[in-house]
N, C-alpha and C positions, 0 to 999 in steps of 0.2 A: 500629291501631284507635283508640287514644287521640287521635292526631293528627287523623284524619279526622273523628271525632265532634266534637271541639272546634272544628275549622274550620267544620263545618256549623252548629253552634250560633251561632258568631260571625257567619257570613254571614247567617243568618236574622235575628239581632238588628239588624244594620246595615240590612237591607232594611226591616224593620218600623219602625225608628226614623227612617229617612230621610224627611224631609219636603220640602215645596216652598217653605218659607219663604224670603223674600228675605233678603239679607244685612242683618244688624242694624247700624245705625249706632251704634257705641259711643263716638262722639266720639274723643277722643285718649287714651282709656284702653285699654291692651292687655289684652284679656280672654283668659285662657288656662284650660285645664282639664287636670287630671291625676287619676290614679286613687287615689293615696294622699295623705294629709294629713301635715302637720308633726306630730311627736310631742313637740316641746319647742323652747324659744327660746334655750337656752344654747349659744352657738357653740363653746364649748370642750368640751362633753360630748356633743353630738349625733353620732350615727353613721348614722342613717337617711337615705337619699338624699333622701327627701321633705323632711326638715328642712333639709338642707344647701342644697337648691335655693332655699328661701325666705331662709335666713340670709345667703347670699352676696350678696343684693340689699341687705341692711340693714347688714351688717358688712363690714369689709375687713381683710386681712392687710397685712404690709409689702410683699410682692411677690405677684404673681399669675402664672398661666400664660396665654399667648396661645393662639390656636386651633391653633398648631403646637407647643405644649408648651414654648415658650421662656419663660424667667423674665423678666418685665418689671416695671418699677416700679409700685407702687400707693401706699401711704402712705409708703414710702421712695422717694426719688427717685434715690438712688445708694447703693452699698455697696462695701466693699473688704476683702479678707482681708489680714492681715499676711503678710510673707514666710515666717514659720514656721507659718502657718495656725492660729495659736493665738488670734487675735482677729479678730472681724468687726465692722467699724465701719459703721453705717447712718446715713445722713443723711436726716432726715425732710423731707417736703414741708411747707412753711410755709403758713399760712392755712387749714388744714383744720379744720373744725368738726364736733363731734358733733351729732346731731340735736336735742339740748337747747340748742345754742348755745355750749357750752363749747369751748375750743380744744384741739386735739390737741397734746400735748407728749411729750417723752421720758419723763416720769414715767408717762404712761399705758402706754407700751410696756413699761417695767419692771414696772409693776403687773400687766399682762396676762400676761407670761411668768412672773412670780412665782406668779400664780394657776394657770397651766397646770402648773407644776412641783410645786405643792403636791399631794401624794397625796390629800389630803382632797377636792380638787375632783373627782377622777375624770375628768380630762381625757382625751379619746379618743386624742390624739396625744402624750401626755406623753413617751413613750419616745423620740420624735424629737429631743427637746431636752435630754436628760440630759447632754450634753457642756457645757452652759452652766454654768460654775462661778460666775460673778458677772457683774454688769452695771454699767457706769458711765455717767453722763450729764454729759459736759463742759459741755454747754449744753442749752437747751430743745429743740434739734432734732438732737441727736447722741446715739446710743446705741452703746456699745461692749460687745459680748458677749465676755467672757473665757472661753476654752474650756479644759476639762481635758485634751482630746486633739484631735488633728486630726480634723475632721469634714467631709469633702468634700460630703456631700449636705445639710448643714444648711440652706443657702439654699433648695434645692428643698423641704425640709420646711416652710419658712415660707410657701410658696405654697399655703396651705390655709385653708379656712374655720375649721378647728379651731385655727388660729393667729391668729385675728382679734384686732385691738386693740380693747379695750373701755375705757371711761373709768374712771379710778381712783375717781371718785365713785360710779359704778355698782357697782364691786367693793365699796366700803365699805358701800353700801346693802344689797348681798348678795341682791337679788331679781332673778334672771334668768328666773323662771318666767312672769311676767306682762308684762314689759316688754322691749323690744329697742331700745336706743339706740346706734346705730353711727355710722359716717361715710359709709356707702354711698350709692349713687345714689337709693335709695328709702327712704321712711320708713314704718314699720309703723303703720297707722291702726287696723286691726281684724282680729282673728282669731276666727272662729267655728268651733271644731273640727268637722271632718268636713263642713263646708259651704263656707265661703269665707274668703279672706284678702284684705284690701284694703290697698294701699300707694299713697302719693302721691309724686310726684317731689320730690327734695331740691333745692330751688332754690339751696342753698349748696354743692352738691357741687363738689369741686375739678376734676373732669374736664369734658370737653365733653359736654353732655347733662345729664340725660335729655331725649329729644325727644318723650316722651309725658307726659301729665299724671299717669299712674299705671298701676298693674298690678292686675288683679283675678284672683286664682287661685281657680278653682272646683274643688271636689272632685266628680268623677263616677266612682264606683267601677268602673263597667263601661266598659272601653275601647272596646267597640263603640258605646256611646252617645256617647263622646267623638268618635269618628270621624263619627257621624251629625250631631252638633252642629257639627262643623267644616264638613262638606259643606253643611249647611243655613245656614251663615253666622251661627250663633249665637255662635261664638267665633272669635278671631283666630289662636290658637296652641294647640298641643297637645303635651304630653309623652306619648310612646307607648313603653311598655316591652314590649308583647306583639307579637312578630314576626307572629303570625297576623292581627293587626289592621293593623299598619303596612304589611304587604305588599299589603293590599287597595288601597292608594293608588298602587301601581306602575301607571304608565300613565294616571293621572288628571291631566290637564293643568290642571285647575282648582285644584289644591292642590299646594303645594311640599312634597315629602318629602325630609328629610335623613337619611342613614344613614352614620354614621361608626364605623369599627371601635373597639370599646370597650377601655379599660384594665381595666374591671371584669371579674370572672370568676365563673362559676357553679361551685359546689363542694359536695361532700358532706363536711361537717365531722364527723369522728368525735371522740369524747371518750376519749382513751387513758388517762384517769385512772380510767375505769370498766371493770370486767370485762364481757365478755371482750375489749374493744378494747385492753386493756393488753398483749395478746399479739401480738407482731409478726406471726406467721403468720396470725392472723385478719384483721388489717388488710390484709396483702398479698393474702390470698385474695380479699377483697372487691374490691381493685383489679383483680385478674386476671379477676374474674367480670363486670366491667362493660364493656360496649361503649359507649365514650364517644360515638362517632359516632351510635349508635342513640339515645342520650339527646338529642343535639343535633337529630337529624332528627325525633324524636317531639315534643319540646317546642317547638322553634323553627323547624321547617320547614327545617332545615339552614342557617339564617341565622347564620353564624359559623364558628368553627374550633375543633377540639379543641386544648386548651392545657395546658401545664404551669403551674407557679406564676407565672412571669413573662410578662405580656402586653405588655411594653414592646418595640416593634419592634427596637430596638438590641440587646436582650438575648435575642432569640428563639433558641430551640433546638428542633430538630425533635422533636416529641413522641414520635415512634416510637423515639427513643433512650432514653426513660425506662423505668423498670421496669414491665413488664406493661401497657404502654399499648395493646397489641393484645390483645383478649380471648382468654384461654387458659383455658377451662373445666377442662380436665384438670389444669392446674397449680393452679388455684384449689381443686379438690377434693383434690389432693395436699397443699396447704398446710393446708387445714382438717383433714385427717386427722392431719397432723403436729402440729397445735396441741393435739389431744386434747379439743377443745371439741365438745360435743354441739350439735345444732340449737338455735338460740335466737331470741328476739324482740328486734328492735332498734327501740326507740321513737324516732321521728324528728320533730322539730318543723319545721313549714313555715308561712311567713307567707302570709296570704291574698292580699295585693296586691303585695308587693315581693319578688321579681318575680312577674308573673302567670303565668310559666311554671313556677313552683316545684312546683305540684301535679303537673303532667305529668312533670316531671323525677323526682319522687319515685315516681310510678307506674311509670315505665320502670325505675328502679333496683329497685323492689320486685319486679317480675317477674323481673329478672335474678338478684338475690340469692337468690331462692327456689330457684334451681338448685343452690345449695350449702348449702341447709338453713337459711338465714337468713330469718326472717319480718320484713319491714320494716313496722312499725305506724306509720301516718301520723297525726300530731297537728296539724291545722290551727289556727292561732292568728291573732287580730287583730294587726296590725303592732306596735302599742305593747306588747302582751303578749309577742310574739315577741322584740322588741328587749330587753326587760327580762330574759327568760329567757336570751337569747343572751349578753348582757353578764355575766350571773352564771355562765355556763358550766353552766347547769342544763338539760342535755340529754344523751342518749346519742349522738344524731347530729342534725345540722341541715342542711337544704338551704338554701344561702345564696347570695346575690349580694353579693360584697364588692368594695369600690372598689379600683381600681388607682392607682398613682402613677407619675410619670415617672422615678423612680429606684428601683432594687431595694431599697436599704436603707430608704428612707422608706416603701416599700410594705409591708415585713414586719418592721421592727424592733419593732413593737408586739406581734407574735405570737411570733417565732422567735428571741428572745434571753432570757436568764435574767432580765433587768431589764425586759422588755417589759410595759407596763401592761395588755395584753390576753393575757398568759400564761394567765390564768384562763379565757380563751375557747379558746386553742389547746390547753392542757393537755398539752403535750409540749415537751420541750427536751432536747438532748443537747450534749455538748462540741463535736462537729463543727459543728453549726449555729451555736452561740455563737461559735466561733472564726472561721468563715467570714464571719459578719456583721461581726465586729469588724475583720477584714482588709478587707472591702469598704468599711467606713466610712472607713478611713484611707488607702486606696490612691487616688492621684490619676490614675494612668495607666489609660486606658480599656481597652486590651488586657488588662492585668492584672486589672482589675475584671471584664471579661467572663469570663475564666477562673475567677475566684473564684465568680461567681454562676452559672456553668454547673455547677460542682461543687455549689453550694448546691442547685440545682434537682434534680440527679441524686440527691443524698442524700435530699432531702425526699420525692421521689416513691418512693424505695426504702423508707424507713421508714414511709411512708404514714399519717401522723396525720390527714391530710385527703386526699380523693380529688378532685383537680381534674378538671373536666369539659370546659368550653368557655368561650370568650369570644364575645360576640355583637356587636350594634351598638347605638349610642346613636341612637334615633329621635326626631326632632322633625318636626312638620308645621305648616304655617301658610298663611294666605291669601297670594296673590301680592302684596298691597299692604303686607305686613309686610316692611320693608326694614332691613337692617343687622344682622340676627342672624348670629352666627358659630357654626356647628355645630362641635362639638369632641369629643374622645375621653373627656372627663370628664363630659359631660352638663351642664356649667356653664351657668347662665343669666345670668352676670355681664354678658354683652354686651347684655342688655336695655337697658343704659344708652345703647347706640348705636342702638337700634331707633326707627324712625319708622313711622307709618301713612300711606301715600301712596295713599289711596283715589281 
């Protein structure tokens, strides 16, 4: 019912909004639209996808991922681990300038990672870099990371917006809330919250490009209206998060639709630090009571796949092998009875725009948990408020869409280790998780790592601090004259540097 009504409303909105306007000539500015806006400009602390999509155009890390998730050079042109894997030497690209005209040097790299590692910063990915014991700079273009332990996924962890290199002068100034001075292909000119962001091409960028004069990011909260604007030629490019909207473009030869299996995952995060989620049987009962395929079908038209914790293809495990991944209502009721917990209300926070499927997911889960005496009370929040509550762990439960990474350790070290900087979001840790993560970080052999992280997934789904639901697709859509964009599993817009408008 939820699915059919939601689809009908979207279809009506598209029909009403669709006009006969001719394609607008935006010159050489790439005009795009998205439903959610940036929540902040600090590349080290931001977690919202909407923020990261902007910041990756302005800031750059030492290495990045290509469309096939391979690690490729960015600000570092080469790197080498020592034979004992205890040092990582990075050679920086020479001639790179920040947007204020200052030169990128090794001192900026050291200052950036020092800031990330400082607990006071509140860096989103701090836990990924805790193996860095010290840093040396033999010259202006060489940085040596001295490690406290072998850290196989460290390089992959550096391929992140949250590991962006910022200028040491900007760090000294201390204001990342109003300015953004990076080395990236685009320069931030104007940000009008909840309306529009304007960027201009960085003529001094070290790479080939950009091939457009700038990028204009418009915020249009309703994705059906984004679709109508795309069809009317008012915009060149669209970020689409709602499968019910994106699938309306299937078969439309006038628009290019890209759909790439996502590393991000949809999840019901429980807070095991709060009663009664601190009782194992309650969490397990909830897992047994939920039909994950039904949630996927209801919220996303079946666009995706039921998943466990790891969405990385190389580490895929058949979800049917995980604890209670096939709905078992009798077992759920048995576990609730064993817990001794009376029927209760579970207050659950849901973001209004990220993802747009969140409310439908919550409603599907709400109906299913009612079968075991749990009343799920939905609390819709604006994205910025949701992010603040989420980061503070201020919730009983949260419907979330969390980002994936190409390596299991970098994907979950923030949550499922005792030193993880987002342990306050996960609110659960045990010795098994801690030891498996430590083993996975140090193990270089893939087969051995696969076994380690299979055990990790099996244990995590059994203790059920979170209830993983499904992974979907990263949707982008654009006019046929937009050339050079590289669709990818992380939804990155970094390839805007390669885009041209060939009208």
